[in-house]
Biotite code that builds the C-alpha atoms (Angstrom):
import biotite.structure as struc

atoms = struc.array([
    struc.Atom([0.000, 0.000, 0.000], chain_id="A", res_id=1, res_name="MET", atom_name="CA", element="C"),
    struc.Atom([1.342, 3.397, -1.001], chain_id="A", res_id=2, res_name="ALA", atom_name="CA", element="C"),
    struc.Atom([1.473, 6.187, 1.534], chain_id="A", res_id=3, res_name="HIS", atom_name="CA", element="C"),
    struc.Atom([0.867, 9.790, 0.509], chain_id="A", res_id=4, res_name="VAL", atom_name="CA", element="C"),
    struc.Atom([1.199, 13.104, 2.325], chain_id="A", res_id=5, res_name="LYS", atom_name="CA", element="C"),
    struc.Atom([-2.137, 14.768, 3.098], chain_id="A", res_id=6, res_name="VAL", atom_name="CA", element="C"),
    struc.Atom([-3.213, 18.030, 4.642], chain_id="A", res_id=7, res_name="SER", atom_name="CA", element="C"),
    struc.Atom([-6.175, 17.609, 7.000], chain_id="A", res_id=8, res_name="ILE", atom_name="CA", element="C"),
    struc.Atom([-8.252, 20.595, 8.111], chain_id="A", res_id=9, res_name="VAL", atom_name="CA", element="C"),
    struc.Atom([-9.975, 19.939, 11.428], chain_id="A", res_id=10, res_name="HIS", atom_name="CA", element="C"),
    struc.Atom([-11.992, 21.872, 13.974], chain_id="A", res_id=11, res_name="ASP", atom_name="CA", element="C"),
    struc.Atom([-11.096, 22.449, 17.618], chain_id="A", res_id=12, res_name="GLU", atom_name="CA", element="C"),
    struc.Atom([-12.711, 19.110, 18.564], chain_id="A", res_id=13, res_name="PHE", atom_name="CA", element="C"),
    struc.Atom([-10.692, 17.093, 16.042], chain_id="A", res_id=14, res_name="GLY", atom_name="CA", element="C"),
    struc.Atom([-13.534, 16.604, 13.563], chain_id="A", res_id=15, res_name="GLU", atom_name="CA", element="C"),
    struc.Atom([-12.135, 16.484, 10.027], chain_id="A", res_id=16, res_name="ILE", atom_name="CA", element="C"),
    struc.Atom([-13.448, 19.188, 7.715], chain_id="A", res_id=17, res_name="VAL", atom_name="CA", element="C"),
    struc.Atom([-11.419, 18.430, 4.586], chain_id="A", res_id=18, res_name="SER", atom_name="CA", element="C"),
    struc.Atom([-8.536, 16.321, 3.285], chain_id="A", res_id=19, res_name="VAL", atom_name="CA", element="C"),
    struc.Atom([-6.168, 17.391, 0.496], chain_id="A", res_id=20, res_name="SER", atom_name="CA", element="C"),
    struc.Atom([-3.548, 15.178, -1.084], chain_id="A", res_id=21, res_name="CYS", atom_name="CA", element="C"),
    struc.Atom([-0.347, 17.225, -1.212], chain_id="A", res_id=22, res_name="LEU", atom_name="CA", element="C"),
    struc.Atom([1.374, 14.936, -3.698], chain_id="A", res_id=23, res_name="GLU", atom_name="CA", element="C"),
    struc.Atom([-1.221, 15.476, -6.427], chain_id="A", res_id=24, res_name="VAL", atom_name="CA", element="C"),
    struc.Atom([-1.135, 19.266, -6.524], chain_id="A", res_id=25, res_name="ALA", atom_name="CA", element="C"),
    struc.Atom([0.893, 22.081, -5.080], chain_id="A", res_id=26, res_name="ASN", atom_name="CA", element="C"),
    struc.Atom([-1.714, 23.592, -2.761], chain_id="A", res_id=27, res_name="VAL", atom_name="CA", element="C"),
    struc.Atom([-1.789, 25.895, 0.226], chain_id="A", res_id=28, res_name="ILE", atom_name="CA", element="C"),
    struc.Atom([-4.475, 25.000, 2.735], chain_id="A", res_id=29, res_name="VAL", atom_name="CA", element="C"),
    struc.Atom([-5.966, 27.903, 4.671], chain_id="A", res_id=30, res_name="LEU", atom_name="CA", element="C"),
    struc.Atom([-8.189, 26.931, 7.589], chain_id="A", res_id=31, res_name="PRO", atom_name="CA", element="C"),
    struc.Atom([-11.075, 29.079, 8.753], chain_id="A", res_id=32, res_name="LYS", atom_name="CA", element="C"),
    struc.Atom([-11.337, 30.530, 12.241], chain_id="A", res_id=33, res_name="GLU", atom_name="CA", element="C"),
    struc.Atom([-11.218, 27.843, 14.971], chain_id="A", res_id=34, res_name="ARG", atom_name="CA", element="C"),
    struc.Atom([-9.717, 25.322, 12.534], chain_id="A", res_id=35, res_name="GLN", atom_name="CA", element="C"),
    struc.Atom([-6.198, 23.925, 12.212], chain_id="A", res_id=36, res_name="SER", atom_name="CA", element="C"),
    struc.Atom([-4.193, 22.033, 9.616], chain_id="A", res_id=37, res_name="VAL", atom_name="CA", element="C"),
    struc.Atom([-2.560, 18.680, 10.353], chain_id="A", res_id=38, res_name="PHE", atom_name="CA", element="C"),
    struc.Atom([-0.112, 17.216, 7.805], chain_id="A", res_id=39, res_name="VAL", atom_name="CA", element="C"),
    struc.Atom([0.606, 13.495, 7.866], chain_id="A", res_id=40, res_name="THR", atom_name="CA", element="C"),
    struc.Atom([1.201, 10.412, 5.717], chain_id="A", res_id=41, res_name="ASP", atom_name="CA", element="C"),
    struc.Atom([-1.723, 8.031, 5.173], chain_id="A", res_id=42, res_name="VAL", atom_name="CA", element="C"),
    struc.Atom([-2.517, 4.999, 3.060], chain_id="A", res_id=43, res_name="ASP", atom_name="CA", element="C"),
    struc.Atom([-3.592, 6.206, -0.370], chain_id="A", res_id=44, res_name="GLU", atom_name="CA", element="C"),
    struc.Atom([-6.749, 4.055, -0.324], chain_id="A", res_id=45, res_name="LYS", atom_name="CA", element="C"),
    struc.Atom([-7.962, 5.488, 2.999], chain_id="A", res_id=46, res_name="SER", atom_name="CA", element="C"),
    struc.Atom([-8.080, 9.145, 1.904], chain_id="A", res_id=47, res_name="ILE", atom_name="CA", element="C"),
    struc.Atom([-11.669, 9.113, 0.660], chain_id="A", res_id=48, res_name="GLU", atom_name="CA", element="C"),
    struc.Atom([-12.990, 7.719, 3.975], chain_id="A", res_id=49, res_name="ASN", atom_name="CA", element="C"),
    struc.Atom([-10.860, 9.632, 6.501], chain_id="A", res_id=50, res_name="LEU", atom_name="CA", element="C"),
    struc.Atom([-13.564, 12.218, 7.115], chain_id="A", res_id=51, res_name="ILE", atom_name="CA", element="C"),
    struc.Atom([-15.948, 9.404, 8.159], chain_id="A", res_id=52, res_name="LEU", atom_name="CA", element="C"),
    struc.Atom([-13.580, 7.069, 9.997], chain_id="A", res_id=53, res_name="THR", atom_name="CA", element="C"),
    struc.Atom([-11.064, 9.228, 11.871], chain_id="A", res_id=54, res_name="HIS", atom_name="CA", element="C"),
    struc.Atom([-10.512, 12.410, 13.832], chain_id="A", res_id=55, res_name="ARG", atom_name="CA", element="C"),
    struc.Atom([-7.402, 14.390, 14.723], chain_id="A", res_id=56, res_name="VAL", atom_name="CA", element="C"),
    struc.Atom([-6.018, 14.125, 18.243], chain_id="A", res_id=57, res_name="ASP", atom_name="CA", element="C"),
    struc.Atom([-4.129, 17.410, 18.569], chain_id="A", res_id=58, res_name="SER", atom_name="CA", element="C"),
    struc.Atom([-2.503, 16.506, 21.872], chain_id="A", res_id=59, res_name="SER", atom_name="CA", element="C"),
    struc.Atom([-0.922, 13.364, 20.375], chain_id="A", res_id=60, res_name="ARG", atom_name="CA", element="C"),
    struc.Atom([-0.524, 14.889, 16.901], chain_id="A", res_id=61, res_name="ARG", atom_name="CA", element="C"),
    struc.Atom([-2.104, 11.852, 15.261], chain_id="A", res_id=62, res_name="SER", atom_name="CA", element="C"),
    struc.Atom([-5.182, 10.442, 13.571], chain_id="A", res_id=63, res_name="LEU", atom_name="CA", element="C"),
    struc.Atom([-7.422, 8.274, 15.725], chain_id="A", res_id=64, res_name="VAL", atom_name="CA", element="C"),
    struc.Atom([-10.520, 6.148, 15.152], chain_id="A", res_id=65, res_name="SER", atom_name="CA", element="C"),
    struc.Atom([-13.355, 7.289, 17.428], chain_id="A", res_id=66, res_name="PRO", atom_name="CA", element="C"),
])
């Protein structure tokens, strides 16, 4: 399984708002107020479901399954 670098925008509770694959395009992700950006490597096949299956744990700087 190939891993790709993604940029994940999440709210203050860790709920994922959007996911952008950084290896496909050269993008700059700008979060709205009360949102943050988390950059990590994930399995390429899991990108489309991350918003439904995971959240961001800011204290551990990782993705977690609720």
